[in-house]
C-alpha positions as CSV (number, residue, x, y, z in Angstrom):
1,M,0.2,0.1,0.0
2,K,2.7,2.2,0.9
3,M,4.1,1.6,-2.6
4,M,1.2,2.6,-4.2
5,K,1.3,6.1,-2.2
6,K,4.8,6.7,-3.6
7,L,3.6,5.4,-7.0
8,I,0.6,7.8,-7.1
9,I,2.8,11.0,-5.5
10,V,5.3,10.4,-8.3
11,A,3.0,9.8,-11.3
12,T,1.0,12.9,-10.0
13,V,4.7,15.3,-9.9
14,L,5.2,14.5,-13.9
15,F,2.2,14.9,-14.9
16,A,1.9,18.6,-13.5
17,S,5.6,18.8,-14.7
18,V,4.5,17.9,-18.4
19,T,1.5,20.2,-17.9
20,F,2.9,23.1,-16.6
21,A,6.3,22.7,-19.0
22,Q,3.8,23.7,-21.8
23,N,2.2,27.5,-21.8
24,K,-1.0,28.3,-23.1
25,N,0.1,31.7,-23.5
26,A,3.8,31.6,-24.7
27,K,4.9,35.1,-25.8
28,A,8.0,35.8,-27.9
29,S,8.5,38.2,-30.3
30,L,10.4,37.3,-33.7
31,E,12.3,39.9,-36.5
32,V,10.6,39.3,-39.7
33,D,11.7,41.3,-42.7
34,G,9.4,43.3,-44.8
35,V,8.5,47.3,-45.4
36,C,4.7,48.0,-46.2
37,L,1.4,47.4,-44.5
38,M,0.8,44.5,-47.1
39,C,3.9,42.9,-45.9
40,K,2.3,43.5,-42.4
41,N,-1.2,41.9,-43.6
42,R,0.5,39.2,-45.1
43,I,3.1,38.1,-42.3
44,E,0.1,38.2,-39.4
45,K,-2.5,36.8,-41.3
46,A,0.2,33.7,-41.8
47,C,0.6,33.4,-38.0
48,Y,-2.9,33.6,-37.3
49,S,-3.0,30.6,-39.8
50,T,-1.5,28.6,-37.8
51,K,-2.9,26.7,-34.9
52,G,-2.4,27.9,-31.6
53,V,-1.5,31.7,-32.8
54,K,-4.1,33.8,-30.5
55,S,-2.6,37.1,-31.3
56,A,0.4,38.3,-34.1
57,I,1.7,41.5,-34.2
58,W,4.6,43.0,-37.0
59,D,5.7,46.4,-36.7
60,V,6.5,48.2,-40.1
61,K,9.5,50.3,-38.5
62,T,11.1,48.0,-35.7
63,H,9.6,44.7,-37.6
64,E,9.2,43.0,-34.2
65,L,6.4,40.3,-34.7
66,K,5.1,39.8,-31.4
67,L,3.2,36.6,-30.7
68,I,1.1,34.9,-27.7
69,F,0.7,31.5,-28.9
70,D,-0.1,28.1,-27.0
71,E,2.9,26.2,-26.7
72,R,1.0,22.8,-26.6
73,K,0.0,24.0,-29.8
74,T,2.6,25.1,-31.9
75,D,5.9,26.3,-31.4
76,L,7.9,29.2,-33.3
77,K,9.5,27.0,-35.4
78,T,6.2,26.0,-36.9
79,I,4.6,29.6,-36.8
80,Q,8.4,30.9,-38.5
81,K,8.0,28.3,-41.3
82,S,4.3,29.7,-42.3
83,V,6.0,33.5,-42.5
84,V,8.5,31.8,-44.5
85,A,5.6,30.1,-46.7
86,V,4.5,33.5,-47.7
87,G,8.2,35.3,-48.8
88,H,9.2,36.7,-45.6
89,D,12.4,36.7,-43.8
90,T,13.0,35.8,-39.9
91,K,16.4,35.8,-38.7
92,D,16.7,32.1,-38.7
93,M,15.2,31.1,-42.1
94,K,14.9,32.4,-45.5
95,A,12.1,32.7,-47.6
96,K,12.6,30.5,-51.2
97,D,13.6,32.5,-54.1
98,E,10.0,31.6,-56.2
99,V,8.0,32.8,-53.1
100,Y,10.0,35.8,-52.1
101,N,9.9,37.1,-56.0
102,A,5.9,36.2,-56.1
103,I,4.9,38.8,-53.4
104,N,3.9,42.0,-54.8
105,P,7.0,44.6,-56.3
106,C,6.1,47.2,-53.8
107,C,6.6,44.0,-50.9
108,L,9.8,43.2,-52.1
109,Y,12.4,44.1,-48.9
110,R,15.5,42.4,-49.6
111,D,15.9,44.9,-52.5
112,K,17.5,48.4,-51.4
113,K,15.8,50.8,-53.7
114,V,12.1,49.1,-52.9
115,V,13.5,50.0,-49.1
116,D,14.5,52.9,-49.6
117,D,11.3,54.1,-51.6
118,H,9.7,52.8,-48.1
119,K,11.3,55.1,-46.6
120,H,10.2,58.9,-47.6
């Protein structure tokens, strides 16, 4: 009987630590390349299409993407893959050239002239 109580306690502790290890409101931020409000819309839409993302706000000036997501359903790597899949580079991942080249010419953030045009 004493062994059974110990087993139950150990199982409860393990279950509790696994449950608490995954945050349903995890916060993170990523650097994502883009230049305009069309980029903002595309980046945020890609994030929201990722199961578990609760909030995604990308800042045009700072390129910071602030996220709130459920770690039980997704992770940062998965979210980054969604962003890269619509043509936007992150610090850790690069969009395929054919995807990048298919976005609106106004949004071609790798082109110095396009970036300079958005500064005015």
